[in-house]
N, C-alpha and C positions, 0 to 999 in steps of 0.2 A: 313215740311222741317226742316232739322237739323239746330241747332243754330250755329252761326259763331264759337264760341269756340270749339264745337265738330268737326266741319269740319276742323278747323285749326289743332286741335290735331291729327285727322286722317291722314291728309296730311303730317304733320310733322313726324308722326310715319312711314308712308310709305316712305318718303324721307330718314329717318334714316335707315330703312331696306335696301334701295337701296345703301346708303353710306356704310353700314356694309358689304354688299356683295362685293363691290369694294375694300374697305380698308382691309377687312378681309383676302384677298388673298395676297395683295402686301405689306401692311404696316408692318405686323408682321415680314415678311422676311427681310424687310429693317431695322427695328429696331433691330432684332436679329443680323444682320450684324454689326450694330453700337455697339451693346452690346459686341459682340465678340472682336471688335477692342478696346473696353474700358476695356476688361477683366471682364465683368459682366456675370452672368448666363443668358442663352438665355430665359428661361421661364419667368424671371421677366419683361422683356420688353413687352411681349405679355399680361401678366396679368395686367400690368399698363395701356396698351391701352384699354383693355376691361373695366376696372374699370372707367377710365376717360370718356370713351365714354358712358357708362351706366349713369354716373352722368350728362353728357351733355344732353342725351335724356330725363332724368327725369326733368332737369331744364327747357327745352324747352316745353315739352308736358304737364307737370302738371299745373293745375290752379294756379293763383297767390296766394301766401301764405299770410295770414293775418299778418300785421305788426303793429297793434295798430292804433288807430285814435285819433286825437286831438279833443278837445271840440269845437264845432261850435259856441255855444252861445256867443254873444258879439263880434264876429269876422267879419271883413269887407274885401271885395275883390274888386279890380278894374279890369274891363275887357275892353279891347279896341276892336273896330270893332263890336259893338253890333247891327248895323243896320240890319244885315241879317246873314245867314250862321251859322257857328259854334258859333260865338260870341253871336248872338241873342238867340240861343237855350241854350247856356251855362249860360247866365244871368238868364234865367228863372229856369234852373236846380239848380244853386247855391242858388237862392232865395228859392226854394223848400226845399233845404237841411237845411235852417235856417240862411244862411249868410246874412249880409247886403251887397247889391251889388251896386257898382258905375258903371253904364253902359255907357261907352264912345261911343257916336254915332256921326258920321260925319255929319248927316243930322238932328240933333235935332232942330237947329234953323230954318230949312226949313220945319219943321213938316213932316219929313220922316216917312214912314209907320212903319218901325221897331221901331223907337224911340217913336212914338205915342202909339203903342201897349204896350210897356213897361210902359210908363207913365200911361196908362189906367188901369194898375193893381192896382193903388191907394194904394200902400203899402209904409209904412214908411221905409221898408228895400230895396226898389228898387228906386234908385236915378239916373236919367238919366242926363248925362253930355255932353255938346257940346265938341267934340274933333276931331280935325284933327291932327294926329300924326306927320305931317310934319310942323306944325305951332307952333313955340316956345311959342307964346303968349297964344294960346289955351291950350297947355300942362301946362304952369304955372298957368293959371286960374283954370284948372281942379284940380291941386294939392292943390291950396288954397281952392277950394270948398270941397275937401275931408277932409282937415284939419278942416274946419269949421263945417263939418257934422259928424265927428266921435264922437261916444259916449264919448271917452276919447282919445284925441290926444296924450297923454303921452304914451299910450300903443301902438301907431302906427297903421299901416295898415298891416293886416295879409298876404295878397297876391296881386300880380299883375299878370294878365294873358295878355301877349302881343300877341293878336290874330289878330289885324288889318293887312290886307294884300291884295295885288293885284296880278294878274297873267296875263301873256301874252304868246305868242308863236311866232316863226319865226326863220328861219335859220340866222346864224350870219351875213352873208353878206346882208341880207334884213332888219336887225334890226339896227335902228339908235342909236347913242350914247345917245340921249335924252331919248329913251325908256329904255335903260340900267339904266340911272340915275333915271328916274321916278319910276321904279320898286324897286330899292334899297332904294330910299328915303323913301318909305312906309315900305317895308318889313324889311330892315336892320336898316337904320338910325332912323326910327320911333321907332323901338324896343329899340334901344340904348337910344334915347332921353327920352322916357317915363320911362325907367328903371332908368336912372340917376336921373331924377326928383323925383322919389319915393323911392329911396334907403334909404334915412335917416329915412323915416317912416317904411320901411320894416325892417331895422336893429333894430329899436326900439322894434319891435314886435318879433324879431328873427323869421321872417316869411318865405315866399316863393316867388320865382320868377319863373314863368312858361312861357316859350317861345314856341310859335307854329312855328315849322319849317316845315319839310316835309320829305317824303322819298327821295325827290330830294335834300335834304340837305346832304344826304349820298352818292348819286350816281347821275351822270349826265344823260342826255338823249338828243337826237337830237331834235331840234326845241325849246328847253326850256332853253337856256343859260341865259337869263336875270333873270328868276325865280330861276334857280339852283344857280347862283352866289349869289343872295341875301340870299337864305336859307342856303347855305354853310357858309355864314358870320354869320348868326344867330347861327349856331352850334358852330362856333369858339368863338363868343362872350360869349355864354352860358358857354362853358368850362372854359374860362379865369375867368369869373365872379364867377363860382362855386369855383375855387381855392381860390379866394380872400375873398369870403364870408364865407368860412368854419369857420374861427376864430370868426366870428360874430354870428354863430349859424343859419345862413340863408341857406336854401336849394334851389338849383337851378335845375330845371328839364326842359327837352326838350320833346315836343310832336311831333312825326313824322308821321302824317297821310298819309295813302295811297291815293287811288283814291276815292274821294267822290264828283266827278263832278256833278252827277245827284242830289245828296242830297243838295248841296250848291248852285247850279245854277251858279257856277263860270265861266262856259263855255257853251254858248248856240249857236245855229246856227246863230242868229243875230250877236253875238259877233264875231264869226268866219268870217262872211261875212264882217263886218266893219273892222276888223283887217287885213283881206286879202287884201282888197282894199287899205288900208293905207300902208301895206308892199310893195305892187307892185308899188304904186305911188311914194313912197319915195326911192325906190331902184335906184342906179345909172344905167344909160343906159347900161353900159358894163356888169353889173351884170345881168340885164334883158336879154341881148343878150346871155350871156354865159350859164345861167341856162335854159332859155327858158320858155315860158308860160305853156307848157305841164307839165314840171317838177314841176313848182310852183303849178299848179292846182291839181296835184296828191297829194302833201303834204297838200293842203287845204282840199281836200276830206278826207284825213286821220284824220285831226283835227275835221272835222264835224262828223266823225264816233265815236269820243270820247264823244260827247255831252250827250249821254244817257248811258254812261258807269259808272262803279263804284258802290259802296255801296249806298243804298238808305236811310239807317238808320244811323244817326250820334251818336247813343248811345255809341258805343265803344270809340269814341273820348271824349265825355262828361264824361264817367266813368273814363277814364285815367287822364283827367285833374282834376277831383274831387279827385282821389286818390293822385295825386301829391300835392294837396292842403291840404288834410285831413290826410294822412298817417303820422305816426310819423317817418317812415323811407321811404320816397318816392324814387322811382327809379330815376336814372340819365336820362334815356331815356325810352320813351314809344313808341310802334309801333302799333297803331291801323290801321291795314290794312288787306287786303285779303291774304290768305296763299301764293298764287303764287307771290304776290309782296314781301312778307317777304322773301321767298326763293330767289327771284331775288336779293334783297338787300344784303343778306348774301353772295351770289355768287359773286356779283360785288365788295363787300368790303373786301372779304377774299381770293378770288382766284386770281391768276395772271391775269393781264389785257388781255394777249393773249388768255386765256381761256374764260373769261367772254365776251370779244368782239366778239369772234366767236359764242358764244351761243345767244347773244342778238342783234348783229348789223351786 
């Protein structure tokens, strides 16, 4: 089976050819008309379009260019949400690369399976920390633990990866305000809380802040408003922080994973059943009556169909996070996702809503 980069490149080239056929007929004529109105030679407009489009195709389809790597030895990274999923795999991956890893686990004090597995590595470079990103005291204690266990606290902490997150689903009228608050408390306020607590150490190292957002931080979707809101917030926070940290030499990157449901186990049939029961039970009676049980069950069946969907290998996400931490010139945004999701994200963020809505909703 072809590797993901090759499949992505092939689909992107095919998409580019499709756009070329469409734009090749209409765009040059439109630009030549503008050129005539501006008193410019007609040929120059077409030539500029061809050149710019060729550069665009090369930029998208070619593999990532090397941009130099920082020295890993002696550097430490703090990762939140290491009990399972991306965070658990990332902690082990960064440790393998040679970093000292402070792995924040929600269930360390309860001997959670993920935390115990990391502790059983018995490595001086893997330090498991109790961390609930919603708890100010635990965040403060984690920072003190990091300071006490850095080889040289004067050199600071090289990177923080804000990975801890939760997800849910449900139409707006079935979703309570408490659910909106709970999701954002972890995904958004937790990210901000941890970042603010560690920024003095990150600034000292002229290091990195890597925030895990989502493709749903760039585009919305039905049934996903609590999650989308929180991830849009992470995107905005990351942009603002990047502007402020530039003068300090700190790089801020956002990772926007696509569908990794089956790889992370973030959505299972049991979770769908429990959430569905809660959504229907908490919905006002008039909402239940207006929407009807049949409509509700139809959407719950749709959510069940997603449980085994998405990429099974988290390597693309781990590689992008590692690049954001180790590259001398990290990208602002990384998009580890399947080609069809990448194309959908470009369509929904660059074309008029009237077009993207008709295509996808």
